[in-house]
N, C-alpha and C positions, 0 to 999 in steps of 0.2 A: 504494500500500500504506500509505504514511504517512497519507494522508487518511482511509482506511478505519479505521485505528487511532484517529485523532483523533475520528472520528464515534462510534465505540464508547465512548470515554472520556467524551465530552460527553453521550452518551445515558445512560450509567451514572450520571453525576453529576446529570443532570436528572431521572432516574427517582426519586431520593430526595426531590425537591421536589414534595410533593403538598399539596393543600389539603383541608381538612375538608369532608365532604359533609353538609349539613344533614339528609339522610334517615337518616344513621347515628347522630345524636345523639338518643337517647331517654333518658328518665329514669324512674326508678322512683318511685312515690309510696306513702306509707303508706296503708293501707286499713283500714276497719273490717270485720273478718270476723265474721259473726254466725251464729247458728243451727246448722244441720246442717254447714255448711262448717267452722265453728270446731271443732266436735266431731270431725269426720272428720280434719282436719289435726292437731289436738292428739293424737288417739289414735294416729295413724300415727307422728308424731314422738316421742311418749313411748315407744312400743314399740321404735323404732329406737335411741333413746337408751339404753334398758334393755339392748339387745343390746351396746352399746359400753361402758357403765360397769359392767355386771354386775347381777345380781339385787339386789333390795332386801333389806337386812338390818336388824338391830336398830339399827345405828349409821349407816345411810345416811340422811342428812338433806339435802334439797335446798332451797337458799335462792333465792327468787325476789323480784324487785322488786315492790313494791305497785303494782298496776295494776288499774283497774276494767273493763278491756276484757273482752268475752265470750271472746276467745281465751285470755286469761290465766286466766280461771276454768276454761275447758275443759281447758287444759294442766295446771293444778293438779289437777283431778279425775282426769284420765287418769294422772298420776303417782301419785296416791294409790291409784287403782285397781290399779296395779302393785305396791303395797306400800311405796312410798317415803313418808317423812315430809316434808311440804312446809311450809316456814316462809316467810311473806310479810312479817311485821313486823320481821324482823331479829333477833328475840330467840331465842337458843339457849343451851343449858346450856354452861358453861365447858369441859366435857370433850368436847364434840362439835364437830368441825370440819365445817361444812356444805359441800356442793358448790354453788358459786355458778352459777346458771343465767341466761343471757341469751337472749332470744328476740326475733324480729321477723318481721313479715309485710308484704310490699310487693306492690303490683300492678304488673304489667309485661306489656304486649301481651295483655291479656285473661286472663292467668294470675296466680296468686298464688305468690309466692316466699316460702317459709318457712325460717327459720334458727333453730336451737337450739344453744347452745354453752355449754361449761364451760371452765375454764382449760386443760384438756388436750385437748378435742375439740370440733369444730364440725361440725354436720350441716346440710345444706341440700337442699331439694327444691322443684321447681315442681309446682303443682297446677292442675287445671282445675276451676273451680266448676261444679257441676251442681245440678239441682233437689233431688236427694237428699243433697247434701253437696259433696264434692270428691273427685276421683280424681287419683292421681299422674300427672304429665305428663312426668316425667324420672326418671332413676335417682337414687338417693340419693347425695349428695356427702358424703364423709367426709374431714375434715382433722384429723390428729392432731398435737398439739404435744408439747412436752417435759413 
């Protein structure tokens, strides 16, 4: 009985000792999203962001980093299409407090992972690129902060 207990304890201790498997270590890489895929992803993410931060109003200004990528331009156009004022050069009137927007797209296992975030909320979703653009490949992930 005592030997059996010893075997279980040793087995439990050794089960915590595992080595990393090279097959599980994959990394994401930034990708250039262009054309219809950029427009499709930007349109979807802009509409989902609008659902979370509320409709555009006279005082709703979104501040984006200056970026020459096609996705940044598509995201700006999608937000403007929803009625938001978008500022990319950082210049806003003193009485306006803009909502700072960060965004990223990375490639991972043949899909595109898109993230759009403000200081209070972060949205993420995976997309599958298609000839006509991109289709959502996962549910929308929403993380709310304080």
